[in-house]
N, C-alpha and C positions, 0 to 999 in steps of 0.2 A: 305508238303510232298505229293508226287503224288501217291505212291504205296508202299505196304508192301507185301513181299512174304516170305513164309516159305522155309527153305533150301531144303525140300523134293520136292518142286514144281519147283525148278529152278536149272539150270546148269550155273555156272560162269566160264568163261574162261579168264585167264590172259595171254595176248600175245599169244593166241591160245592154251594154255594148261589148262586143267580142274583143278580148285581148289577144293579140298575136304574139308569136315568138315564144310560146310556152314550151319549157323544157320538161318540167315536172311539177306535180302538185302532191302535197302530203296533208292529211287531215288528222286531227287528234282531239280528244275530248278530255278536259280536266274538270274534275268535280271536287268541290270543297264542301265539307260538312260543317255546319254551324249548329249550335244548340243553345237554347234558352235554359239557363240553370235555375233551380229552385233557390229562393232566398236562404242564406245561411247553410247551403248545402252544395255539394259538387254534382248532385244528381241532375242529369239532363232531362228536362220535362218536355221540351218541344224541339226535336232535331229537324233540321231542314238542310237541303243541299243547294248549291249554286253551281251551275254548269257554265264552263267557258269552252268555246270551240276554237281551236288553233288551226289556221290554214297557212301553210307555207308554200309559196309560189316561187319558182325559179324560171326566169324568162330572159330572152335576148331583148335588149333595148338599144336604141341608137346611142353611141358614145357621148353625143352632145347632151342627152337627157340625164344620164347617170342615175338619179333617184326620182321617185314619184314626187310630184309637187304638192300633193295633199296627204294628210295623215288619217283621214276618215273616209270610209266608203259605206254608202247606204246598204249595198248588197254585193255579194260575190256568189255567182251561180256556177256550179260544176255540172256539166252535162257529159254523160258517158253512154252513148247509145240512146236507149229510151228511158234511162234513169237520170234523175236530176236531184242535186242537193243545193239548197238555197241557204246562204248564211247572211244574217242581217246585223246591222250596227257593228261594222268592223273598223277597228282602229289598228294602225301600223304599230306593232310593238317594237320591231327592229327591222333594219334593212341594211344590206351591204351590196356593194357593186364590185365585180372583178373586171377590170379593164383588159380587153384583148386587143391585139393589133388589128387595125382595120376600122371599120365603121360601127362595130357593135361591141357592147359590154354585156356581161351577165349580171342581172339584178336578182337578188334573193330577198324576199320580204316575208316577214312573219306577221300575220294578222290575228288579233284576238277578236272573236265575234260572240255576240250575246245569244243569238237564236239560230236554230237549224230546222229546216223543213225539208222533208224527203218526199219525192213523188216519183 
């Protein structure tokens, strides 16, 4: 896990629109190494890596909503002061909802994203 931020310290934008009710955000980078092997040998001739970025968002949502209606997001942007991280091509890997008494539930979703840009 690379970083943990409280909801008060960060602004989260989904496809350019601000998400409210953020409790916390965690980000993580997973790298997988692949290699093209030489014929009739186990020797790797062309290694390459593929990165996947994991963004976990915990937020308050109205109890009537429960889960997100879509499983793909074009972009998730995390703004913390003058720093910004933009994640692209995000799919929901998993989501769970904890129902509380009253009008709100806590939704936690784990997103797998293909690209990351920092500014």
